[in-house]
ZAMARGU-4260 file (C-alpha; in steps of 0.2 Angstrom, whole numbers, plus 5000, padded with zeros to 4 digits):
<rodrens>
0) 5199/5473/5269 | 5202/5483/5285 | 5185/5477/5293 | 5184/5495/5297 | 5173/5507/5291
5) 5176/5525/5284 | 5166/5532/5297 | 5173/5524/5311 | 5190/5530/5306 | 5182/5547/5304
10) 5175/5545/5323 | 5193/5540/5330 | 5202/5553/5321 | 5189/5567/5321 | 5192/5574/5304
15) 5189/5566/5285 | 5202/5576/5280 | 5215/5569/5292 | 5209/5552/5288 | 5213/5552/5269
20) 5227/5564/5271 | 5236/5551/5280 | 5228/5535/5275 | 5239/5520/5276 | 5231/5511/5260
25) 5243/5509/5245 | 5243/5520/5230 | 5230/5513/5215 | 5241/5505/5203 | 5237/5496/5186
30) 5240/5479/5191 | 5248/5474/5173 | 5265/5472/5167 | 5274/5490/5170 | 5283/5490/5153
35) 5282/5479/5138 | 5297/5489/5129 | 5299/5506/5137 | 5284/5518/5141 | 5291/5532/5130
40) 5289/5520/5115 | 5273/5514/5120 | 5266/5532/5123 | 5272/5536/5104 | 5262/5519/5098
45) 5244/5528/5099 | 5250/5543/5089 | 5260/5533/5076 | 5253/5516/5075 | 5242/5507/5087
50) 5243/5504/5106 | 5236/5487/5114 | 5229/5492/5131 | 5224/5478/5143 | 5210/5485/5153
55) 5204/5469/5161 | 5211/5471/5177 | 5211/5489/5185 | 5191/5493/5186 | 5176/5484/5194
60) 5163/5477/5183 | 5146/5479/5189 | 5133/5468/5181 | 5116/5476/5185 | 5101/5466/5180
65) 5081/5466/5182 | 5066/5476/5178 | 5071/5492/5187 | 5087/5493/5179 | 5084/5508/5167
70) 5075/5517/5181 | 5088/5515/5193 | 5102/5521/5182 | 5091/5535/5176 | 5089/5540/5194
75) 5107/5539/5200 | 5114/5548/5184 | 5114/5564/5178 | 5113/5558/5159 | 5098/5561/5149
80) 5085/5549/5151 | 5082/5550/5133 | 5099/5542/5129 | 5096/5524/5136 | 5096/5512/5121
85) 5102/5494/5120 | 5119/5494/5110 | 5124/5510/5116 | 5136/5515/5131 | 5138/5531/5141
90) 5149/5540/5152 | 5138/5539/5167 | 5140/5553/5181 | 5134/5552/5198 | 5131/5566/5211
95) 5126/5568/5228 | 5111/5577/5235 | 5120/5594/5234 | 5125/5591/5216 | 5144/5588/5220
100) 5152/5574/5210 | 5153/5556/5217 | 5161/5549/5202 | 5160/5543/5182 | 5161/5527/5174
105) 5157/5519/5157 | 5139/5510/5157 | 5136/5497/5144 | 5119/5495/5140 | 5119/5476/5134
110) 5101/5471/5134 | 5084/5476/5139 | 5086/5477/5159 | 5104/5472/5158 | 5119/5484/5160
115) 5138/5482/5164 | 5144/5498/5173 | 5163/5498/5172 | 5170/5511/5184 | 5184/5514/5197
120) 5179/5510/5216 | 5171/5529/5220 | 5157/5525/5208 | 5155/5507/5208 | 5154/5508/5227
125) 5141/5522/5227 | 5131/5512/5215 | 5132/5495/5224 | 5126/5503/5239 | 5112/5512/5232
130) 5105/5496/5225 | 5108/5488/5240 | 5099/5500/5250 | 5085/5507/5240 | 5075/5492/5238
135) 5077/5492/5218 | 5070/5475/5209 | 5088/5471/5204 | 5100/5459/5204 | 5120/5463/5207
140) 5135/5455/5202 | 5151/5462/5206 | 5167/5458/5197 | 5181/5468/5207 | 5197/5474/5200
145) 5214/5462/5201 | 5221/5471/5216 | 5208/5463/5226 | 5198/5449/5216 | 5203/5431/5219
150) 5206/5422/5203 | 5202/5429/5184 | 5192/5442/5179 | 5176/5438/5172 | 5178/5447/5155
155) 5194/5452/5145 | 5192/5470/5140 | 5207/5475/5127 | 5208/5493/5119 | 5215/5497/5103
160) 5221/5515/5101 | 5229/5524/5086 | 5228/5528/5067 | 5230/5510/5062 | 5217/5503/5074
165) 5205/5501/5061 | 5216/5492/5050 | 5220/5480/5062 | 5200/5476/5067 | 5199/5472/5048
170) 5213/5461/5048 | 5210/5452/5062 | 5190/5449/5058 | 5193/5447/5040 | 5179/5461/5038
175) 5177/5479/5035 | 5179/5489/5052 | 5162/5490/5060 | 5155/5507/5056 | 5149/5514/5073
180) 5146/5530/5080 | 5156/5536/5096 | 5149/5525/5110 | 5140/5513/5100 | 5142/5495/5102
185) 5142/5480/5090 | 5150/5462/5089 | 5164/5455/5079 | 5171/5437/5075 | 5188/5435/5081
190) 5195/5417/5080 | 5177/5410/5079 | 5174/5419/5096 | 5161/5432/5097 | 5168/5448/5104
195) 5159/5464/5110 | 5165/5480/5102 | 5163/5498/5107 | 5169/5513/5097 | 5179/5523/5109
200) 5194/5534/5111 | 5204/5537/5126 | 5222/5544/5122 | 5216/5557/5109 | 5216/5544/5094
205) 5202/5534/5086 | 5199/5516/5094 | 5190/5501/5099 | 5187/5493/5114 | 5185/5473/5114
210) 5177/5462/5126 | 5172/5445/5129 | 5173/5430/5141 | 5189/5428/5150 | 5191/5409/5143
215) 5194/5418/5126 | 5207/5431/5132 | 5222/5423/5127 | 5216/5418/5109 | 5210/5435/5104
220) 5225/5443/5112 | 5236/5431/5102 | 5227/5435/5086 | 5228/5455/5089 | 5247/5454/5092
225) 5249/5441/5076 | 5239/5450/5065 | 5242/5468/5071 | 5262/5466/5069 | 5262/5472/5052
230) 5253/5488/5058 | 5265/5492/5072 | 5252/5485/5086 | 5263/5489/5104 | 5257/5483/5120
235) 5257/5497/5132 | 5261/5493/5151 | 5253/5501/5167 | 5266/5515/5166 | 5261/5521/5147
240) 5244/5517/5151 | 5241/5526/5166 | 5246/5544/5156 | 5235/5541/5142 | 5222/5551/5149
245) 5233/5566/5152 | 5232/5571/5133 | 5214/5568/5130 | 5208/5577/5146 | 5199/5564/5157
250) 5202/5567/5176 | 5201/5548/5183 | 5198/5552/5202 | 5193/5569/5209 | 5188/5568/5226
255) 5171/5560/5229 | 5157/5570/5239 | 5154/5558/5251 | 5157/5567/5268 | 5140/5576/5271
260) 5130/5572/5287 | 5117/5564/5276 | 5128/5551/5270 | 5133/5544/5287 | 5125/5528/5283
265) 5135/5525/5266 | 5152/5529/5275 | 5147/5516/5289 | 5145/5503/5275 | 5161/5508/5265
270) 5176/5500/5270 | 5191/5511/5275 | 5202/5501/5263 | 5191/5507/5249 | 5190/5526/5253
275) 5207/5532/5244 | 5218/5547/5249 | 5222/5565/5248 | 5240/5569/5242 | 5245/5587/5236
280) 5248/5603/5242 | 5231/5608/5243 | 5224/5607/5260 | 5209/5612/5270 | 5201/5607/5286
285) 5184/5608/5278 | 5181/5592/5268 | 5169/5602/5257 | 5182/5613/5249 | 5189/5596/5240
290) 5171/5593/5231 | 5170/5599/5212 | 5154/5599/5201 | 5153/5590/5184 | 5154/5607/5176
295) 5171/5610/5185 | 5180/5596/5177 | 5171/5594/5160 | 5157/5583/5163 | 5144/5595/5159
300) 5141/5586/5142 | 5133/5571/5153 | 5121/5582/5163 | 5104/5584/5157 | 5088/5590/5166
305) 5076/5580/5157 | 5072/5568/5172 | 5071/5567/5190 | 5089/5561/5198 | 5098/5561/5213
310) 5104/5579/5216 | 5095/5588/5201 | 5089/5604/5210 | 5106/5607/5217 | 5114/5602/5202
315) 5104/5615/5192 | 5109/5628/5203 | 5127/5625/5200 | 5124/5625/5182 | 5118/5643/5183
320) 5135/5648/5193 | 5149/5640/5185 | 5163/5647/5195 | 5177/5635/5187 | 5181/5625/5171
325) 5192/5611/5166 | 5209/5616/5160 | 5227/5608/5157 | 5242/5616/5165 | 5259/5614/5156
330) 5272/5616/5169 | 5287/5626/5168 | 5302/5615/5160 | 5314/5623/5170 | 5305/5622/5187
335) 5301/5603/5183 | 5320/5601/5179 | 5325/5609/5195 | 5313/5599/5205 | 5319/5583/5197
340) 5337/5587/5200 | 5334/5591/5218 | 5336/5572/5223 | 5355/5575/5218 | 5367/5584/5232
345) 5364/5591/5248 | 5348/5598/5255 | 5331/5593/5257 | 5324/5587/5241 | 5307/5592/5232
350) 5293/5578/5232 | 5300/5565/5221 | 5292/5565/5204 | 5288/5548/5196 | 5287/5548/5177
355) 5277/5546/5167 | 5262/5548/5180 | 5267/5558/5194 | 5251/5557/5205 | 5255/5550/5222
360) 5238/5548/5230 | 5221/5542/5223 | 5214/5561/5224 | 5229/5571/5220 | 5225/5589/5224
365) 5238/5603/5222 | 5235/5622/5225 | 5234/5632/5210 | 5239/5651/5214 | 5238/5667/5204
370) 5245/5682/5213 | 5246/5673/5229 | 5228/5669/5229 | 5220/5651/5227 | 5212/5651/5211
375) 5209/5631/5208 | 5215/5613/5212 | 5226/5602/5201 | 5223/5585/5199 | 5231/5571/5188
380) 5249/5575/5183 | 5262/5568/5173 | 5273/5568/5157 | 5268/5565/5139 | 5284/5560/5129
385) 5274/5562/5111 | 5272/5581/5116 | 5287/5582/5128 | 5278/5592/5140 | 5274/5590/5159
390) 5257/5594/5163 | 5241/5592/5175 | 5223/5592/5173 | 5214/5605/5184 | 5200/5615/5188
395) 5202/5634/5188 | 5193/5649/5192 | 5184/5654/5175 | 5191/5671/5175 | 5208/5665/5175
400) 5205/5649/5162 | 5210/5659/5147 | 5225/5650/5136 | 5241/5657/5141 | 5237/5664/5157
405) 5252/5660/5168 | 5249/5654/5187 | 5258/5643/5200 | 5255/5626/5205 | 5262/5620/5222
410) 5270/5604/5222 | 5274/5594/5238 | 5265/5593/5257 | 5267/5606/5269 | 5267/5598/5282
415) 5272/5581/5275 | 5259/5569/5278 | 5259/5552/5286 | 5256/5541/5269 | 5267/5528/5266
420) 5271/5536/5248 | 5277/5552/5254 | 5294/5554/5259 | 5303/5569/5269 | 5303/5583/5256
425) 5302/5600/5254 | 5286/5610/5245 | 5291/5620/5229 | 5283/5632/5217 | 5280/5626/5199
430) 5276/5640/5186 | 5263/5633/5173 | 5253/5640/5158 | 5235/5637/5155 | 5231/5627/5140
435) 5215/5618/5132 | 5209/5601/5139 | 5209/5590/5129 | 5228/5595/5127 | 5232/5583/5112
440) 5229/5592/5096 | 5219/5579/5087 | 5208/5575/5103 | 5204/5594/5104 | 5200/5594/5086
445) 5190/5580/5083 | 5190/5563/5090 | 5172/5564/5097 | 5166/5574/5083 | 5171/5561/5069
</rodrens>
């Protein structure tokens, strides 16, 4: 922790944009083994057999209990009030008072008055602050991600993704795979241990999320590997795991709308080390230009106006004027190849492109152009070996969102920012073509409908 608040840093530097653009915080990484074999083979496993992904370390768990729990999450989330049932999970979406996105995460309804929110810091911090500040009759227990937590996690959380996931569940439990609808929860027994199970899908394939006490983690993990061997179970490291969302279309870290004057007290509470960083070619002195609505990045399905919630009236106005929509941008092969090759020979190279995930700030924001005009923002970016494409997830003006539309993405910063992960480089233009999000054919055709 820096022991400095986000607000104090803004007061010193005079600009929220400059604070985040030149943030000294390290880039967010998945604190697990980078590769077990190689990330190309590991990516292939969720298409061809079954990927085993360890989710135990990179997100925070917020355990919220008490008589006000359901009322609180109904108030802070845009999700339908009718959808709160024990044994179900939901993609909780939160907005600020102006209807702009704070963040999203997975909310598990464990029992009456008992929830577990699994989320990145943008949403976890917002929820924690509002519980503490709002006088709710609740208890809060936070188990942070492993980059800052001391000691082991409270829970293990493993993800099985791929066509062979149901067969592996049957083998390790000795029972038929549980017949659960999407985002419904159940319980199975593995090695005599009770293990929670969620019907889920993250990489455009069918899957299950398994969780339980950390003391059971090693035994459950060993059983999954042993019984899954005949079905091609493959451990996926941080590099492969970090790219799984690109095919299924989830934008993990859009910039949070926390810089309005009304939220000064929140910024005074929030430690600067948790504020994240801006990176990319999109630059505006007005921090509000970085904001998105849930509709801009495909979260409109989690919005319902059947209840009162923070930001409802403003979000209703956004719903009636949806300027942008989520798409995939497939980057031009020749332009990507040229940028990758610019590290060789003389001259200033393009911004270095990490593979498979090429995002170099928590909030990656690259400018999208059409005929020289800005028409959107490109967010998460990287390479999918299964499809052999380099792509990004983006929000784009609806009039340019048709599949096949050709656009340009500016890659790299001009001027270069002061982030430690930004080297001296030149900005380059990348041609790109609009495609659907989710991009993976299976994800687009049916992994949420089956």
